[in-house]
Backbone as a chain_set.jsonl record, in Angstrom:
{"seq": "MLIARVIGTTVSTIKDPKLTGQKLLIVRQTDERGEAFGKPYVAIDTVDAGVGDLVLTAAGSSARQTAITKDTPVDAVIMSIIDSLEVDGEVVFRKSR", "coords": {"N": [[16.137, -14.216, 5.961], [17.908, -11.207, 5.451], [17.794, -7.808, 4.392], [20.463, -5.9, 3.224], [23.056, -3.393, 2.874], [26.096, -3.241, 1.121], [28.862, -1.87, 2.587], [31.585, -1.716, 2.773], [34.9, -3.231, 2.684], [36.851, -6.041, 3.88], [40.068, -7.003, 4.831], [41.966, -9.787, 5.538], [44.756, -11.402, 6.359], [45.638, -13.451, 7.963], [43.877, -16.166, 8.876], [41.277, -18.625, 9.491], [41.942, -21.611, 7.728], [39.827, -22.529, 6.084], [38.633, -20.263, 5.219], [40.272, -19.101, 3.415], [40.806, -17.359, 0.451], [38.242, -16.407, 0.308], [35.964, -13.694, -0.137], [35.484, -11.053, 2.043], [33.014, -8.96, 3.122], [31.83, -5.838, 4.413], [28.731, -5.222, 5.742], [25.564, -3.556, 6.247], [22.503, -3.734, 7.813], [19.369, -2.928, 6.235], [16.195, -1.218, 5.913], [13.13, -1.965, 4.1], [13.206, 0.021, 2.234], [15.781, 0.675, 1.857], [17.037, 2.16, 3.811], [19.558, 2.471, 6.148], [20.216, 0.779, 9.257], [21.133, -0.258, 12.574], [24.069, -2.167, 13.597], [27.123, -2.459, 11.69], [28.238, -5.478, 10.049], [30.294, -8.331, 9.213], [30.271, -10.281, 6.266], [30.533, -13.291, 4.367], [31.076, -13.206, 0.934], [29.295, -14.641, -1.62], [28.495, -14.13, -4.153], [29.81, -12.234, -5.684], [29.393, -9.515, -4.947], [29.499, -5.912, -4.52], [30.763, -2.809, -3.096], [28.178, -0.663, -2.156], [26.146, -2.164, -3.275], [22.85, -3.497, -2.842], [21.861, -6.183, -0.949], [20.901, -9.624, -0.189], [21.15, -11.291, 2.862], [22.064, -14.074, 4.935], [22.049, -15.393, 8.23], [23.675, -16.952, 11.083], [23.24, -20.497, 11.502], [22.127, -20.868, 8.999], [23.778, -19.467, 7.314], [25.76, -21.191, 6.695], [24.969, -22.872, 4.683], [25.404, -22.629, 1.952], [27.124, -23.64, -1.064], [29.708, -22.654, -1.01], [30.129, -21.906, 1.658], [29.67, -24.1, 3.249], [30.313, -26.052, 6.079], [32.123, -24.181, 7.147], [33.572, -21.686, 9.328], [31.498, -19.469, 9.609], [29.212, -16.755, 10.184], [27.596, -15.098, 8.788], [26.363, -14.581, 5.488], [26.487, -13.377, 2.157], [24.153, -13.911, -0.217], [22.743, -13.124, -2.404], [22.317, -10.586, -4.853], [20.37, -7.776, -4.952], [18.088, -6.866, -7.456], [15.727, -5.391, -7.735], [13.218, -3.945, -5.586], [9.907, -4.275, -4.572], [7.323, -2.806, -2.826], [4.196, -2.933, -1.424], [3.058, -2.596, -3.984], [4.594, -0.573, -5.06], [7.608, 0.245, -6.647], [10.407, 0.424, -4.832], [13.084, 0.291, -4.923], [15.507, 0.057, -7.437], [18.112, -1.428, -9.077], [20.705, 0.36, -10.552], [22.065, 0.092, -13.769]], "CA": [[16.99, -13.392, 5.129], [17.92, -9.79, 5.779], [18.239, -6.878, 3.36], [21.606, -5.136, 3.716], [23.851, -2.702, 1.866], [27.536, -3.43, 1.271], [29.432, -0.559, 2.894], [33.039, -1.75, 2.803], [35.596, -4.505, 2.511], [37.718, -6.468, 4.965], [41.23, -7.784, 4.42], [42.497, -10.567, 6.647], [45.754, -12.323, 5.815], [45.733, -14.597, 8.854], [42.502, -16.588, 9.164], [41.034, -20.055, 9.395], [42.224, -22.063, 6.356], [38.602, -22.696, 5.298], [38.23, -18.95, 4.714], [41.247, -18.648, 2.433], [40.25, -17.102, -0.873], [36.871, -15.887, 0.394], [35.845, -12.241, -0.037], [34.78, -10.63, 3.252], [32.476, -7.619, 2.929], [31.143, -5.227, 5.545], [27.359, -4.888, 5.361], [24.723, -2.982, 7.302], [21.104, -4.037, 7.544], [18.521, -1.814, 5.822], [14.771, -1.52, 5.84], [12.712, -2.307, 2.735], [13.45, 1.173, 1.35], [17.223, 0.866, 1.748], [17.554, 3.01, 4.884], [20.407, 1.673, 7.028], [20.068, 0.828, 10.712], [21.877, -1.319, 13.237], [25.534, -2.193, 13.526], [27.71, -3.177, 10.551], [28.781, -6.808, 10.304], [31.06, -8.897, 8.097], [29.648, -11.455, 5.66], [31.223, -13.921, 3.244], [30.401, -12.902, -0.33], [29.263, -15.799, -2.526], [27.889, -13.727, -5.435], [30.603, -11.153, -6.256], [28.79, -8.215, -4.66], [30.459, -4.831, -4.356], [30.367, -1.696, -2.246], [27.008, 0.035, -2.657], [25.088, -3.103, -3.661], [21.84, -3.942, -1.896], [22.005, -7.639, -1.005], [20.224, -10.452, 0.798], [22.094, -12.042, 3.673], [21.554, -15.047, 5.899], [22.919, -15.411, 9.403], [23.616, -18.147, 11.912], [23.493, -21.771, 10.816], [21.719, -20.729, 7.598], [24.914, -18.925, 6.564], [26.661, -22.299, 6.342], [24.234, -23.777, 3.809], [25.762, -22.469, 0.549], [28.221, -24.515, -1.499], [30.977, -22.029, -0.631], [30.284, -21.757, 3.112], [29.382, -25.345, 3.968], [31.344, -26.5, 7.028], [33.111, -23.135, 7.433], [33.227, -20.935, 10.539], [30.902, -18.183, 9.259], [27.938, -16.446, 10.818], [26.788, -14.312, 7.854], [26.718, -14.801, 4.093], [25.749, -12.66, 1.112], [23.776, -14.962, -1.164], [21.972, -12.578, -3.51], [22.349, -9.148, -5.113], [18.99, -7.385, -5.256], [17.878, -6.049, -8.657], [14.67, -4.43, -7.434], [12.323, -4.231, -4.474], [8.574, -3.713, -4.704], [6.615, -2.837, -1.556], [2.823, -2.432, -1.575], [2.819, -2.21, -5.368], [5.494, 0.505, -5.473], [9.019, -0.12, -6.744], [11.132, 1.318, -3.928], [14.521, 0.2, -5.261], [15.879, -0.587, -8.691], [19.556, -1.323, -9.269], [21.106, 1.015, -11.797], [22.985, -0.767, -14.544]], "C": [[16.827, -11.936, 5.544], [18.364, -8.99, 4.564], [19.366, -6.059, 3.967], [22.283, -4.429, 2.547], [25.324, -2.959, 2.155], [28.153, -2.05, 1.462], [30.959, -0.557, 2.929], [33.596, -3.144, 2.623], [36.466, -4.785, 3.73], [38.864, -7.266, 4.38], [41.78, -8.483, 5.646], [43.485, -11.584, 6.084], [45.931, -13.565, 6.675], [44.315, -14.968, 9.279], [42.41, -18.104, 9.115], [41.257, -20.493, 7.947], [40.977, -22.229, 5.487], [38.099, -21.378, 4.725], [39.189, -18.394, 3.671], [40.579, -18.499, 1.07], [38.833, -16.559, -0.868], [36.884, -14.369, 0.554], [34.972, -11.914, 1.173], [34.321, -9.189, 3.059], [31.783, -7.136, 4.195], [29.768, -4.786, 5.047], [26.633, -4.279, 6.557], [23.282, -3.201, 6.912], [20.351, -2.776, 7.149], [17.06, -2.219, 5.951], [14.416, -1.774, 4.371], [12.906, -1.159, 1.748], [14.939, 1.515, 1.249], [17.825, 1.781, 2.797], [18.288, 2.151, 5.913], [20.04, 1.851, 8.496], [20.896, -0.308, 11.296], [23.375, -1.217, 13.013], [26.001, -2.907, 12.263], [28.207, -4.557, 10.989], [29.47, -7.314, 9.045], [30.356, -10.151, 7.601], [30.532, -11.979, 4.535], [30.41, -13.65, 1.983], [30.456, -14.119, -1.254], [28.794, -15.423, -3.932], [28.605, -12.566, -6.114], [29.918, -9.795, -6.127], [29.893, -7.173, -4.507], [29.907, -3.737, -3.467], [29.221, -0.944, -2.925], [25.863, -0.879, -3.039], [24.125, -3.342, -2.507], [21.759, -5.456, -2.048], [21.068, -8.319, -0.016], [21.287, -11.238, 1.545], [21.347, -13.067, 4.519], [22.549, -15.092, 7.039], [22.737, -16.706, 10.177], [23.877, -19.403, 11.112], [23.069, -21.724, 9.356], [22.859, -20.217, 6.725], [25.868, -20.025, 6.107], [25.992, -23.301, 5.405], [24.569, -23.608, 2.33], [26.91, -23.419, 0.207], [29.572, -23.966, -1.035], [31.198, -22.031, 0.878], [30.024, -23.021, 3.913], [30.584, -25.754, 4.816], [32.454, -25.472, 7.246], [32.643, -22.333, 8.647], [32.692, -19.54, 10.211], [29.56, -18.011, 9.958], [27.043, -15.602, 9.915], [27.301, -14.534, 6.442], [25.862, -13.905, 3.201], [25.44, -13.694, 0.051], [22.993, -14.455, -2.349], [22.209, -11.079, -3.618], [20.953, -8.768, -5.584], [18.954, -6.506, -6.504], [16.804, -4.998, -8.421], [13.864, -4.908, -6.237], [10.991, -3.542, -4.747], [7.846, -3.902, -3.381], [5.239, -2.2, -1.76], [2.559, -1.885, -2.978], [3.703, -1.101, -5.893], [6.925, -0.016, -5.533], [9.796, 0.9, -5.922], [12.633, 1.281, -4.158], [14.66, -0.489, -6.601], [17.369, -0.349, -8.894], [19.84, -0.641, -10.595], [22.145, 0.155, -12.487], [24.225, -0.036, -14.924]], "O": [[15.744, -11.5, 5.935], [19.212, -9.441, 3.795], [19.248, -5.576, 5.093], [22.111, -4.808, 1.388], [25.751, -2.899, 3.308], [27.997, -1.168, 0.618], [31.566, 0.501, 3.098], [32.857, -4.11, 2.434], [36.776, -3.885, 4.51], [38.65, -8.118, 3.518], [42.031, -7.851, 6.672], [43.082, -12.527, 5.402], [46.329, -14.616, 6.174], [43.636, -14.194, 9.953], [43.367, -18.78, 8.736], [40.804, -19.812, 7.027], [41.061, -22.082, 4.268], [37.237, -21.37, 3.846], [38.942, -17.33, 3.105], [39.879, -19.398, 0.602], [38.275, -16.278, -1.929], [37.708, -13.821, 1.286], [33.863, -12.432, 1.31], [35.144, -8.297, 2.854], [31.221, -7.929, 4.952], [29.658, -4.066, 4.055], [27.027, -4.459, 7.709], [22.885, -2.884, 5.791], [20.64, -1.689, 7.649], [16.732, -3.399, 6.08], [15.293, -1.795, 3.507], [12.779, -1.36, 0.54], [15.314, 2.514, 0.636], [18.997, 2.146, 2.699], [17.715, 1.221, 6.479], [19.611, 2.924, 8.922], [21.308, -1.217, 10.575], [23.872, -0.313, 12.34], [25.356, -3.852, 11.81], [28.551, -4.766, 12.152], [29.255, -6.791, 7.952], [29.902, -10.978, 8.391], [31.194, -11.209, 3.839], [29.195, -13.844, 1.969], [31.539, -14.572, -1.626], [28.701, -16.285, -4.806], [28.054, -11.967, -7.037], [29.871, -9.021, -7.084], [31.069, -7.511, -4.38], [28.724, -3.737, -3.125], [29.286, -0.629, -4.113], [24.72, -0.43, -3.122], [24.528, -3.385, -1.344], [21.605, -5.957, -3.161], [20.513, -7.678, 0.877], [22.211, -11.784, 0.941], [20.152, -12.93, 4.779], [23.743, -14.86, 6.847], [21.782, -17.453, 9.962], [24.646, -19.384, 10.15], [23.606, -22.477, 8.544], [22.902, -20.502, 5.529], [26.694, -19.801, 5.223], [26.407, -24.458, 5.341], [24.064, -24.375, 1.511], [27.582, -23.936, 1.1], [30.476, -24.735, -0.705], [32.337, -22.145, 1.332], [30.147, -23.01, 5.137], [31.717, -25.796, 4.337], [33.6, -25.843, 7.5], [31.451, -22.307, 8.955], [33.35, -18.541, 10.498], [28.871, -18.98, 10.278], [25.868, -15.402, 10.223], [28.505, -14.659, 6.215], [24.675, -13.702, 3.455], [26.351, -14.292, -0.523], [22.608, -15.238, -3.217], [22.293, -10.381, -2.607], [20.42, -9.374, -6.513], [19.691, -5.525, -6.603], [16.943, -3.853, -8.851], [13.827, -6.096, -5.916], [10.954, -2.366, -5.11], [7.759, -5.018, -2.868], [5.138, -1.061, -2.215], [1.92, -0.846, -3.14], [3.581, -0.717, -7.057], [7.402, -0.643, -4.588], [9.844, 2.083, -6.26], [13.368, 2.13, -3.655], [14.007, -1.499, -6.865], [17.831, 0.791, -8.884], [19.288, -1.014, -11.63], [23.004, -0.44, -11.836], [25.102, -0.604, -15.574]]}, "num_chains": 1, "name": "protein.A"}
């Protein structure tokens, strides 16, 4: 699993039929303190995440293990919205309500 921040949305009207109705979000990997690095990538959203959310993603064949993504042509999935992160006893992220 990777920690990532949702940085945008993707709209695609022409796509594989198995992706119809799926929300595609642009995410960028972060470190444990929420600092972004690496290239952005698109992930299928299975948990109704939104722009700005810190999320957990899975990639590769693991991305096709959720009920929504099973047997679909995806390489990344958002499967969790992070409420808080604690590193070495310090809370480094807490989602504002």
